[in-house]
DRENDO-1510 file (C-alpha; in Angstrom, 1 decimal, always signed):
<recs>
REC; n; res; u; v; w
REC; 1; MET; -19.4; +5.7; +20.3 .
REC; 2; SER; -20.9; +8.8; +18.6 .
REC; 3; GLU; -24.2; +9.0; +16.8 .
REC; 4; PHE; -22.3; +8.9; +13.6 .
REC; 5; GLU; -20.8; +5.4; +14.2 .
REC; 6; HIS; -22.2; +2.1; +13.1 .
REC; 7; LYS; -23.4; +0.1; +16.1 .
REC; 8; GLY; -23.2; -3.3; +14.6 .
REC; 9; PRO; -25.8; -5.9; +13.5 .
REC; 10; ASP; -27.2; -6.5; +17.1 .
REC; 11; HIS; -28.7; -3.0; +17.1 .
REC; 12; HIS; -30.7; -3.2; +13.9 .
REC; 13; VAL; -32.9; -5.6; +12.1 .
REC; 14; ALA; -31.1; -6.8; +8.9 .
REC; 15; LEU; -33.2; -6.7; +5.7 .
REC; 16; SER; -32.2; -8.2; +2.4 .
REC; 17; ARG; -31.5; -5.8; -0.5 .
REC; 18; ARG; -34.2; -7.5; -2.5 .
REC; 19; GLY; -36.7; -6.9; +0.4 .
REC; 20; LEU; -35.8; -3.3; +0.7 .
REC; 21; LEU; -36.2; -2.7; -3.0 .
REC; 22; LYS; -39.5; -4.5; -3.0 .
REC; 23; ALA; -40.7; -2.4; -0.1 .
REC; 24; GLY; -39.9; +0.8; -2.0 .
REC; 25; GLY; -41.0; -0.4; -5.4 .
REC; 26; GLY; -44.5; +1.0; -5.1 .
REC; 27; LEU; -43.2; +4.5; -5.0 .
REC; 28; ALA; -40.8; +4.2; -7.9 .
REC; 29; GLY; -43.2; +4.6; -10.8 .
REC; 30; ALA; -44.2; +8.2; -10.4 .
REC; 31; LEU; -42.9; +11.6; -9.6 .
REC; 32; MET; -43.4; +12.1; -5.8 .
REC; 33; VAL; -43.1; +15.5; -4.3 .
REC; 34; GLY; -44.8; +15.9; -0.9 .
REC; 35; GLU; -44.5; +15.6; +2.8 .
REC; 36; PHE; -43.0; +12.6; +4.6 .
REC; 37; GLY; -42.5; +13.1; +8.3 .
REC; 38; GLY; -42.7; +16.8; +7.8 .
REC; 39; MET; -39.8; +16.7; +5.2 .
REC; 40; GLN; -39.8; +17.5; +1.5 .
REC; 41; PHE; -38.8; +14.7; -0.8 .
REC; 42; ALA; -38.6; +14.0; -4.6 .
REC; 43; HIS; -38.3; +11.0; -6.8 .
REC; 44; ALA; -37.4; +10.8; -10.5 .
REC; 45; ALA; -40.5; +10.1; -12.7 .
REC; 46; ASP; -41.3; +6.7; -14.1 .
REC; 47; GLN; -38.1; +5.0; -13.1 .
REC; 48; PRO; -37.7; +1.5; -11.7 .
REC; 49; ALA; -36.1; +0.8; -8.4 .
REC; 50; ILE; -32.3; +0.7; -8.6 .
REC; 51; GLY; -29.7; +0.1; -5.9 .
REC; 52; THR; -31.3; +1.4; -2.6 .
REC; 53; TRP; -33.4; +3.9; -4.5 .
REC; 54; PRO; -36.1; +4.9; -3.7 .
REC; 55; ALA; -36.3; +3.0; -0.4 .
REC; 56; GLY; -33.1; +4.7; +0.9 .
REC; 57; SER; -34.5; +8.2; +0.6 .
REC; 58; GLN; -38.1; +7.7; +1.7 .
REC; 59; GLY; -37.7; +8.6; +5.4 .
REC; 60; ASP; -36.6; +11.8; +7.0 .
REC; 61; THR; -32.9; +10.7; +7.1 .
REC; 62; VAL; -30.5; +9.4; +4.5 .
REC; 63; TYR; -27.4; +7.4; +5.4 .
REC; 64; ILE; -23.9; +7.4; +4.1 .
REC; 65; GLY; -21.8; +4.3; +4.8 .
REC; 66; ALA; -18.1; +4.7; +5.4 .
REC; 67; ALA; -15.6; +1.8; +5.6 .
REC; 68; VAL; -12.4; +3.3; +6.9 .
REC; 69; PRO; -9.3; +1.8; +8.5 .
REC; 70; LEU; -9.5; +2.4; +12.2 .
REC; 71; THR; -7.0; -0.3; +13.1 .
REC; 72; GLY; -3.9; -1.5; +11.3 .
REC; 73; THR; -1.3; +0.2; +9.2 .
REC; 74; TYR; -3.5; +3.1; +8.0 .
REC; 75; ALA; -5.5; +3.7; +11.1 .
REC; 76; VAL; -4.2; +7.2; +11.9 .
REC; 77; GLN; -5.0; +8.4; +8.4 .
REC; 78; GLY; -8.4; +6.6; +8.5 .
REC; 79; GLU; -9.4; +8.4; +11.6 .
REC; 80; ASP; -8.5; +11.8; +10.1 .
REC; 81; GLU; -10.6; +10.9; +7.1 .
REC; 82; ARG; -13.5; +10.1; +9.3 .
REC; 83; LYS; -13.3; +13.4; +11.1 .
REC; 84; GLY; -13.6; +15.2; +7.7 .
REC; 85; MET; -16.7; +13.1; +6.9 .
REC; 86; GLU; -18.3; +13.9; +10.3 .
REC; 87; LEU; -17.6; +17.6; +9.9 .
REC; 88; ALA; -19.1; +17.6; +6.3 .
REC; 89; VAL; -22.3; +15.9; +7.5 .
REC; 90; GLU; -22.6; +18.3; +10.4 .
REC; 91; HIS; -22.2; +21.2; +8.0 .
REC; 92; MET; -24.9; +19.8; +5.6 .
REC; 93; ASN; -27.4; +19.6; +8.5 .
REC; 94; THR; -26.6; +23.0; +9.9 .
REC; 95; ASN; -26.2; +25.2; +6.7 .
REC; 96; HIS; -22.6; +26.0; +7.5 .
REC; 97; PRO; -21.2; +28.8; +5.3 .
REC; 98; LEU; -18.5; +26.5; +3.9 .
REC; 99; MET; -20.9; +23.9; +2.9 .
REC; 100; LYS; -23.3; +26.5; +1.4 .
REC; 101; ALA; -20.4; +27.9; -0.7 .
REC; 102; ILE; -19.8; +24.5; -2.3 .
REC; 103; ALA; -23.4; +23.2; -2.3 .
REC; 104; PRO; -25.6; +26.3; -2.3 .
REC; 105; LYS; -28.9; +24.3; -2.3 .
REC; 106; VAL; -28.2; +22.4; +0.9 .
REC; 107; ASP; -30.8; +23.4; +3.4 .
REC; 108; HIS; -30.6; +21.9; +6.8 .
REC; 109; GLY; -29.9; +18.6; +5.1 .
REC; 110; VAL; -30.0; +17.4; +1.5 .
REC; 111; LEU; -33.4; +17.5; -0.3 .
REC; 112; GLY; -35.2; +17.9; +3.0 .
REC; 113; LYS; -33.4; +14.9; +4.6 .
REC; 114; LYS; -31.1; +14.9; +7.5 .
REC; 115; VAL; -27.9; +13.2; +6.6 .
REC; 116; GLN; -26.3; +10.7; +9.0 .
REC; 117; LEU; -22.9; +9.1; +8.7 .
REC; 118; LEU; -22.3; +5.4; +9.6 .
REC; 119; SER; -18.7; +4.2; +9.9 .
REC; 120; ALA; -17.0; +1.0; +10.7 .
REC; 121; ASP; -13.5; -0.4; +10.5 .
REC; 122; SER; -12.2; -1.7; +7.2 .
REC; 123; ALA; -8.7; -2.4; +8.5 .
REC; 124; ALA; -7.6; -1.5; +5.0 .
REC; 125; LYS; -8.8; -4.9; +3.9 .
REC; 126; PRO; -11.0; -5.2; +0.8 .
REC; 127; ASN; -13.1; -8.1; +2.0 .
REC; 128; GLN; -13.8; -6.4; +5.3 .
REC; 129; ALA; -14.7; -3.2; +3.6 .
REC; 130; LEU; -17.1; -5.0; +1.4 .
REC; 131; GLN; -18.8; -6.6; +4.3 .
REC; 132; VAL; -19.1; -3.3; +6.1 .
REC; 133; GLU; -20.8; -1.7; +3.1 .
REC; 134; GLN; -23.1; -4.7; +2.6 .
REC; 135; ASP; -24.2; -4.5; +6.3 .
REC; 136; PHE; -25.0; -0.8; +5.8 .
REC; 137; ILE; -27.0; -1.5; +2.7 .
REC; 138; ASN; -29.0; -4.3; +4.4 .
REC; 139; GLN; -29.6; -2.4; +7.6 .
REC; 140; HIS; -29.8; +1.3; +6.5 .
REC; 141; LYS; -30.4; +1.5; +2.8 .
REC; 142; ILE; -27.4; +3.8; +2.4 .
REC; 143; VAL; -27.5; +6.3; -0.5 .
REC; 144; LEU; -23.7; +6.8; -0.7 .
REC; 145; MET; -20.7; +4.7; +0.1 .
REC; 146; THR; -17.2; +6.0; +0.9 .
REC; 147; GLY; -13.9; +5.1; +2.5 .
REC; 148; SER; -10.7; +3.5; +1.3 .
REC; 149; THR; -7.3; +4.9; +2.3 .
REC; 150; SER; -6.0; +1.7; +0.7 .
REC; 151; SER; -6.4; +1.7; -3.1 .
REC; 152; ALA; -7.0; -2.1; -3.0 .
REC; 153; VAL; -10.1; -1.2; -1.0 .
REC; 154; ALA; -11.0; +1.6; -3.4 .
REC; 155; VAL; -10.8; -0.7; -6.4 .
REC; 156; ALA; -12.9; -3.4; -4.6 .
REC; 157; LEU; -15.6; -0.8; -3.6 .
REC; 158; ASN; -15.6; +0.6; -7.2 .
REC; 159; LYS; -16.7; -2.9; -8.5 .
REC; 160; PHE; -19.1; -3.3; -5.6 .
REC; 161; ALA; -20.7; +0.1; -6.2 .
REC; 162; GLU; -21.1; -0.8; -9.9 .
REC; 163; ARG; -22.8; -4.1; -9.1 .
REC; 164; GLU; -25.1; -2.6; -6.4 .
REC; 165; LYS; -25.8; +0.6; -8.3 .
REC; 166; ILE; -24.9; +2.8; -5.3 .
REC; 167; ILE; -22.7; +5.8; -5.8 .
REC; 168; TYR; -19.2; +5.5; -4.3 .
REC; 169; VAL; -16.8; +8.4; -3.6 .
REC; 170; ALA; -13.3; +7.1; -2.9 .
REC; 171; GLY; -11.5; +8.2; +0.2 .
REC; 172; ILE; -7.7; +8.5; -0.1 .
REC; 173; SER; -6.7; +6.4; -3.1 .
REC; 174; GLY; -3.3; +7.0; -4.9 .
REC; 175; SER; -3.5; +4.2; -7.5 .
REC; 176; ASN; -3.7; +5.2; -11.1 .
REC; 177; ASP; -6.1; +2.3; -11.6 .
REC; 178; THR; -8.9; +3.8; -9.4 .
REC; 179; THR; -10.0; +6.1; -12.2 .
REC; 180; GLY; -8.0; +4.1; -14.8 .
REC; 181; LYS; -8.5; +0.5; -15.7 .
REC; 182; ASP; -10.7; -0.1; -12.7 .
REC; 183; CYS; -13.0; +3.0; -13.2 .
REC; 184; VAL; -16.7; +2.5; -13.0 .
REC; 185; ARG; -19.8; +4.6; -13.8 .
REC; 186; TYR; -20.8; +4.6; -10.1 .
REC; 187; GLY; -17.4; +5.6; -8.7 .
REC; 188; PHE; -15.8; +9.1; -8.4 .
REC; 189; ARG; -12.4; +10.3; -7.0 .
REC; 190; GLN; -11.8; +13.7; -5.7 .
REC; 191; GLY; -8.1; +13.3; -4.6 .
REC; 192; PHE; -4.8; +13.3; -6.4 .
REC; 193; TYR; -3.0; +10.1; -7.4 .
REC; 194; GLY; +0.3; +8.6; -8.5 .
REC; 195; GLU; +0.4; +10.0; -12.0 .
REC; 196; THR; -0.5; +13.6; -11.0 .
REC; 197; ALA; +1.9; +13.4; -8.0 .
REC; 198; ALA; +4.7; +12.3; -10.3 .
REC; 199; ASN; +4.1; +15.0; -12.9 .
REC; 200; ALA; +3.9; +17.7; -10.1 .
REC; 201; ILE; +7.0; +16.7; -8.1 .
REC; 202; GLY; +9.1; +15.5; -11.0 .
REC; 203; PRO; +10.0; +19.0; -12.4 .
REC; 204; VAL; +10.8; +20.2; -8.9 .
REC; 205; LEU; +13.3; +17.4; -8.4 .
REC; 206; LEU; +14.9; +17.9; -11.8 .
REC; 207; LYS; +15.2; +21.7; -11.1 .
REC; 208; GLN; +16.6; +21.2; -7.6 .
REC; 209; PHE; +18.9; +18.2; -8.3 .
REC; 210; GLY; +19.6; +18.1; -12.0 .
REC; 211; LYS; +19.7; +15.1; -14.4 .
REC; 212; ASN; +21.2; +11.7; -14.5 .
REC; 213; ARG; +20.9; +10.9; -10.8 .
REC; 214; LYS; +20.5; +7.4; -9.2 .
REC; 215; ALA; +17.4; +6.6; -7.1 .
REC; 216; ALA; +16.3; +3.7; -5.0 .
REC; 217; PHE; +12.5; +3.2; -4.6 .
REC; 218; MET; +10.6; +1.7; -1.7 .
REC; 219; THR; +7.2; +0.4; -2.8 .
REC; 220; PRO; +4.3; -1.2; -1.0 .
REC; 221; ASP; +3.1; -4.4; -2.8 .
REC; 222; TYR; -0.3; -3.4; -4.1 .
REC; 223; THR; -1.9; -1.3; -6.8 .
REC; 224; TYR; -1.2; +2.1; -5.2 .
REC; 225; GLY; +2.5; +1.3; -4.7 .
REC; 226; HIS; +3.1; -0.2; -8.1 .
REC; 227; THR; +1.3; +2.4; -10.1 .
REC; 228; THR; +2.8; +5.4; -8.2 .
REC; 229; THR; +6.3; +4.1; -8.4 .
REC; 230; GLU; +5.9; +3.5; -12.1 .
REC; 231; SER; +4.6; +7.0; -12.7 .
REC; 232; VAL; +7.5; +8.6; -10.7 .
REC; 233; ARG; +10.1; +6.3; -12.3 .
REC; 234; LYS; +8.8; +7.0; -15.8 .
REC; 235; PHE; +8.9; +10.8; -15.4 .
REC; 236; LEU; +12.4; +10.9; -13.9 .
REC; 237; VAL; +13.9; +8.5; -16.4 .
REC; 238; GLU; +12.3; +10.0; -19.5 .
REC; 239; GLN; +12.5; +13.6; -18.5 .
REC; 240; GLY; +15.7; +13.6; -16.5 .
REC; 241; GLY; +17.8; +10.6; -17.4 .
REC; 242; TRP; +17.6; +9.3; -13.8 .
REC; 243; THR; +18.2; +5.6; -13.1 .
REC; 244; MET; +16.2; +3.4; -10.7 .
REC; 245; VAL; +19.0; +1.4; -9.3 .
REC; 246; THR; +16.7; -0.8; -7.1 .
REC; 247; ASN; +13.0; -1.1; -6.3 .
REC; 248; GLN; +12.4; -2.7; -2.9 .
REC; 249; VAL; +8.9; -4.0; -2.7 .
REC; 250; SER; +7.5; -4.9; +0.7 .
REC; 251; PRO; +4.2; -6.3; +2.0 .
REC; 252; LEU; +1.6; -4.0; +3.5 .
REC; 253; GLY; +2.1; -3.9; +7.3 .
REC; 254; THR; +5.9; -4.6; +7.3 .
REC; 255; GLN; +7.5; -3.9; +10.6 .
REC; 256; ASP; +11.1; -4.6; +9.9 .
REC; 257; PHE; +12.6; -3.0; +6.7 .
REC; 258; SER; +16.2; -4.0; +7.4 .
REC; 259; GLN; +16.5; -6.4; +4.5 .
REC; 260; TYR; +15.2; -3.8; +2.0 .
REC; 261; LEU; +17.3; -1.0; +3.5 .
REC; 262; THR; +20.4; -3.2; +3.3 .
REC; 263; ASN; +19.8; -3.7; -0.4 .
REC; 264; ILE; +19.3; +0.0; -0.8 .
REC; 265; ALA; +22.5; +0.8; +1.1 .
REC; 266; ASN; +24.4; -1.4; -1.4 .
REC; 267; SER; +22.8; +0.0; -4.5 .
REC; 268; GLY; +24.8; +3.2; -5.0 .
REC; 269; ALA; +21.6; +5.3; -4.8 .
REC; 270; GLU; +21.8; +9.0; -4.2 .
REC; 271; PHE; +18.1; +9.4; -3.5 .
REC; 272; LEU; +15.6; +7.3; -1.5 .
REC; 273; ILE; +12.1; +7.7; -3.0 .
REC; 274; ASN; +9.8; +6.3; -0.5 .
REC; 275; VAL; +6.3; +5.4; -1.8 .
REC; 276; ASN; +5.3; +3.5; +1.4 .
REC; 277; TRP; +2.3; +4.9; +3.1 .
REC; 278; GLY; +0.7; +5.1; +6.6 .
REC; 279; ARG; +2.6; +3.4; +9.4 .
REC; 280; ASP; +4.8; +1.7; +6.8 .
REC; 281; ALA; +6.1; +5.0; +5.7 .
REC; 282; VAL; +6.8; +6.2; +9.2 .
REC; 283; LEU; +8.7; +3.0; +10.1 .
REC; 284; SER; +10.7; +2.8; +6.9 .
REC; 285; CYS; +11.8; +6.4; +7.2 .
REC; 286; GLN; +12.8; +6.0; +10.8 .
REC; 287; GLN; +14.7; +2.8; +10.1 .
REC; 288; ALA; +16.4; +4.4; +7.1 .
REC; 289; LYS; +17.8; +7.0; +9.4 .
REC; 290; GLN; +18.8; +4.4; +12.0 .
REC; 291; PHE; +20.7; +2.5; +9.2 .
REC; 292; GLY; +22.6; +5.7; +8.3 .
REC; 293; LEU; +20.9; +6.1; +4.9 .
REC; 294; LEU; +19.5; +9.4; +5.9 .
REC; 295; PRO; +20.7; +12.1; +5.5 .
REC; 296; LYS; +23.4; +10.5; +3.4 .
REC; 297; MET; +20.7; +9.8; +0.7 .
REC; 298; THR; +18.2; +12.5; -0.1 .
REC; 299; LEU; +14.7; +11.4; +0.9 .
REC; 300; VAL; +11.8; +12.1; -1.4 .
REC; 301; ILE; +8.1; +11.5; -0.6 .
REC; 302; PRO; +6.2; +11.6; -3.9 .
REC; 303; TYR; +2.8; +10.8; -2.3 .
REC; 304; GLN; +2.9; +12.3; +1.2 .
REC; 305; ILE; +1.0; +10.7; +4.0 .
REC; 306; PRO; -1.0; +12.7; +6.6 .
REC; 307; PHE; +0.9; +13.1; +9.9 .
REC; 308; LEU; +4.3; +11.9; +8.4 .
REC; 309; ALA; +6.3; +14.8; +9.9 .
REC; 310; LYS; +4.5; +14.5; +13.3 .
REC; 311; GLU; +5.0; +10.7; +13.5 .
REC; 312; ALA; +8.4; +10.2; +11.9 .
REC; 313; GLY; +10.0; +13.4; +13.3 .
REC; 314; VAL; +11.0; +16.7; +11.8 .
REC; 315; ASP; +14.7; +15.6; +11.9 .
REC; 316; ILE; +13.7; +13.2; +9.1 .
REC; 317; THR; +11.3; +15.4; +7.1 .
REC; 318; ALA; +13.2; +18.7; +7.3 .
REC; 319; GLY; +14.2; +19.7; +3.7 .
REC; 320; VAL; +12.2; +16.8; +2.2 .
REC; 321; PHE; +10.2; +17.4; -1.0 .
REC; 322; ALA; +6.7; +15.9; -1.1 .
REC; 323; ALA; +3.6; +16.0; -3.1 .
REC; 324; THR; +0.3; +16.3; -1.3 .
REC; 325; ASP; -3.4; +17.1; -1.6 .
REC; 326; PHE; -3.7; +19.9; +0.9 .
REC; 327; TRP; -1.8; +21.7; +3.6 .
REC; 328; TRP; -3.4; +23.9; +6.2 .
REC; 329; THR; -1.4; +27.0; +5.5 .
REC; 330; MET; -3.2; +27.2; +2.2 .
REC; 331; GLU; -5.8; +29.1; +4.3 .
REC; 332; ASP; -3.7; +32.2; +3.5 .
REC; 333; LYS; -4.4; +31.7; -0.2 .
REC; 334; TYR; -8.0; +30.3; -0.4 .
REC; 335; PRO; -10.9; +31.7; +1.6 .
REC; 336; LEU; -12.7; +28.3; +1.7 .
REC; 337; ALA; -9.5; +26.7; +3.1 .
REC; 338; LYS; -9.5; +29.2; +5.9 .
REC; 339; LEU; -13.2; +28.4; +6.7 .
REC; 340; PHE; -12.3; +24.7; +6.7 .
REC; 341; VAL; -9.2; +24.9; +8.8 .
REC; 342; GLU; -10.9; +27.1; +11.4 .
REC; 343; SER; -14.0; +24.9; +11.6 .
REC; 344; PHE; -12.0; +21.7; +11.8 .
REC; 345; HIS; -9.6; +23.1; +14.4 .
REC; 346; LYS; -12.4; +24.3; +16.6 .
REC; 347; LYS; -14.1; +20.9; +16.6 .
REC; 348; TYR; -11.1; +18.6; +16.8 .
REC; 349; GLY; -8.3; +20.6; +18.4 .
REC; 350; TYR; -5.8; +20.2; +15.6 .
REC; 351; ARG; -5.4; +21.6; +12.1 .
REC; 352; PRO; -6.7; +19.2; +9.4 .
REC; 353; GLU; -4.5; +17.0; +7.4 .
REC; 354; TRP; -5.3; +16.1; +3.8 .
REC; 355; GLY; -7.3; +13.0; +4.6 .
REC; 356; ALA; -9.9; +15.2; +6.3 .
REC; 357; GLU; -9.8; +17.7; +3.5 .
REC; 358; ASN; -10.3; +14.9; +0.9 .
REC; 359; SER; -13.3; +13.5; +2.8 .
REC; 360; TYR; -14.9; +16.9; +3.3 .
REC; 361; SER; -14.5; +17.8; -0.3 .
REC; 362; SER; -15.9; +14.5; -1.6 .
REC; 363; PHE; -19.0; +14.8; +0.6 .
REC; 364; SER; -19.7; +18.4; -0.1 .
REC; 365; GLN; -19.4; +17.7; -3.9 .
REC; 366; TRP; -21.9; +14.8; -3.5 .
REC; 367; ALA; -24.3; +17.1; -1.7 .
REC; 368; ARG; -24.0; +19.6; -4.6 .
REC; 369; MET; -24.7; +17.0; -7.2 .
REC; 370; VAL; -27.8; +15.6; -5.4 .
REC; 371; THR; -29.3; +19.0; -4.8 .
REC; 372; GLU; -28.6; +20.3; -8.3 .
REC; 373; ALA; -30.1; +17.2; -9.8 .
REC; 374; ASN; -33.0; +17.5; -7.3 .
REC; 375; THR; -33.1; +13.8; -6.7 .
REC; 376; PHE; -31.3; +10.9; -5.1 .
REC; 377; TYR; -32.0; +8.7; -8.2 .
REC; 378; PRO; -28.4; +7.5; -8.9 .
REC; 379; PRO; -28.3; +7.8; -12.7 .
REC; 380; ASP; -29.5; +11.4; -12.6 .
REC; 381; VAL; -26.9; +12.3; -9.8 .
REC; 382; ILE; -24.2; +10.7; -11.9 .
REC; 383; LYS; -25.2; +12.7; -15.0 .
REC; 384; GLN; -25.1; +15.9; -12.9 .
REC; 385; TRP; -21.5; +15.1; -12.0 .
REC; 386; GLU; -20.7; +14.3; -15.6 .
REC; 387; LYS; -21.6; +17.8; -16.7 .
REC; 388; GLY; -18.1; +18.8; -15.6 .
REC; 389; GLU; -19.2; +22.1; -14.2 .
REC; 390; THR; -16.8; +24.3; -12.3 .
REC; 391; ILE; -17.1; +23.7; -8.5 .
REC; 392; PRO; -15.7; +26.0; -5.8 .
REC; 393; SER; -13.6; +24.0; -3.4 .
REC; 394; ILE; -11.2; +24.2; -0.5 .
REC; 395; VAL; -8.3; +24.4; -3.0 .
REC; 396; GLY; -9.9; +26.7; -5.6 .
REC; 397; ASP; -12.1; +25.9; -8.5 .
REC; 398; VAL; -12.2; +22.3; -9.6 .
REC; 399; HIS; -14.2; +20.1; -12.0 .
REC; 400; TYR; -14.7; +16.4; -12.8 .
REC; 401; ARG; -13.9; +14.7; -16.1 .
REC; 402; PRO; -17.0; +12.9; -17.4 .
REC; 403; GLU; -14.8; +10.3; -19.2 .
REC; 404; ASP; -13.2; +8.8; -16.0 .
REC; 405; HIS; -14.9; +10.6; -13.1 .
REC; 406; GLN; -11.6; +12.0; -11.9 .
REC; 407; CYS; -11.6; +15.4; -10.2 .
REC; 408; VAL; -9.3; +17.9; -12.0 .
REC; 409; ARG; -7.7; +19.6; -9.0 .
REC; 410; PRO; -4.2; +21.0; -8.0 .
REC; 411; VAL; -1.4; +19.0; -6.5 .
REC; 412; ILE; +0.5; +20.8; -3.7 .
REC; 413; ILE; +4.3; +20.6; -3.5 .
REC; 414; VAL; +5.7; +21.1; +0.0 .
REC; 415; ARG; +9.1; +21.0; +1.7 .
REC; 416; GLY; +9.6; +19.9; +5.3 .
REC; 417; LYS; +10.6; +22.7; +7.7 .
REC; 418; ALA; +13.4; +22.4; +10.2 .
REC; 419; LYS; +12.3; +22.7; +13.8 .
REC; 420; LYS; +13.9; +26.1; +14.2 .
REC; 421; ASP; +11.7; +27.4; +11.4 .
REC; 422; MET; +8.4; +26.1; +12.6 .
REC; 423; LYS; +6.0; +28.9; +13.7 .
REC; 424; ASN; +3.9; +26.6; +15.8 .
REC; 425; ASP; +3.8; +22.9; +16.7 .
REC; 426; GLU; +1.9; +22.0; +13.5 .
REC; 427; ASP; +3.9; +24.1; +11.1 .
REC; 428; PHE; +5.7; +21.1; +9.5 .
REC; 429; TRP; +5.6; +22.0; +5.8 .
REC; 430; GLU; +6.2; +25.0; +3.6 .
REC; 431; VAL; +4.0; +25.2; +0.5 .
REC; 432; LEU; +6.3; +25.7; -2.5 .
REC; 433; GLU; +3.8; +25.5; -5.3 .
REC; 434; VAL; +0.2; +24.8; -6.1 .
REC; 435; VAL; +0.4; +23.0; -9.4 .
REC; 436; PRO; -2.8; +23.2; -11.6 .
REC; 437; GLY; -4.3; +19.8; -12.1 .
REC; 438; ALA; -5.2; +19.8; -15.8 .
REC; 439; GLY; -1.6; +19.7; -17.0 .
REC; 440; LEU; -0.7; +16.8; -14.7 .
REC; 441; MET; -3.3; +14.3; -15.9 .
REC; 442; GLN; -3.1; +11.6; -18.5 .
REC; 443; LYS; -5.7; +11.5; -21.3 .
REC; 444; PRO; -8.9; +10.0; -19.9 .
REC; 445; ASP; -8.5; +6.7; -21.8 .
REC; 446; ALA; -4.7; +6.4; -21.3 .
REC; 447; PHE; -5.0; +4.0; -18.3 .
REC; 448; GLY; -7.8; +1.9; -19.7 .
REC; 449; CYS; -10.9; +3.6; -18.2 .
REC; 450; LYS; -14.2; +2.3; -19.7 .
REC; 451; LEU; -17.2; +3.4; -17.6 .
REC; 452; GLY; -20.1; +1.0; -17.3 .
REC; 453; SER; -23.8; +1.6; -17.7 .
REC; 454; TYR; -26.1; +3.9; -15.7 .
REC; 455; THR; -28.6; +1.1; -15.0 .
</recs>
């Protein structure tokens, strides 16, 4: 167990949130700029205690709490996310050039504080994720929450963050609802999602395969699956006259997809559009090949999972079109991507997937907002984010929309390489296009976003 990992309730004295806030309340009423354990710290003037502020930022260390799936269907992707978080925290504390490029005012930590990551297993289950974060609040007074991989977890943590008044940056979350109808003032999302993926990959499919085609969808039965399938279906039907001949909806964690694949085999579909994710995506693709559906049908992955080609096999992903958040060969296009890939590869021995990129980007952007606002006071940090300023990132300049807290960032269209074309053992995908984000996004209120209050 590393120093970054949560060691469980037996290792720490649990304190109630009320008790923590009461303990810190005496410092909340005035502007405090001085020394605490040799470190500089600052508080917003004349503000009452809120969330874990100011108690969570009074010592020489501030804590980030991550609830990530380390077991279950999304475990592989969760571990990749966590590595991106660990690298970002290390870079905050050591003034790494990549972190300094994104958050220039980071200086051996954030506002004079060392940053430490706490992580524990969510198993992609909302209730377990909420308990993890509650423990971190009670025991460590965390100043930031993160983690999801499952959008069901992201939505639950959005609501929890709003209630607790602690900022939450979503991990991987593909549901339109995360910054749509379930958006909150205290929640932010850096990564791409169903609607932007559909609007990025849709034109590629129409150009490559033409109009009036027949497609079968495979959809996981929760908010990510339903909203992503609907966005892709809507684009292909309205823009290309395609027909969704069947939509096979399966529970998260399905092992045997035979009943769904049998229905698809009998549907007359020309395309298999697989919206499943994590281990579900790997198994459903492998079983589709075993059933003889692939390559008879053309496989499309509208919301690519990290490690899909490695786990499912290049014989399945070769020639497949997919939308994704990041691919490591973008280091040839973006200097910050090169810094990220080199640093990650040196530390972990493999080139980063997009879960790690998403985590690193979210953390570095949080560090930027805190240091620019010059306070950990949550409403002021949120207002800094809502300025919508241009931010350098691993995938070029990005910004956040103040109306829904969604990052406006590109979507990457890739096509799977055949084994004979791979230049190394991680050269699974060819980047075809980097599609600018602004034109892919719905209007801020189109999916029902209504942000809550600051306090």
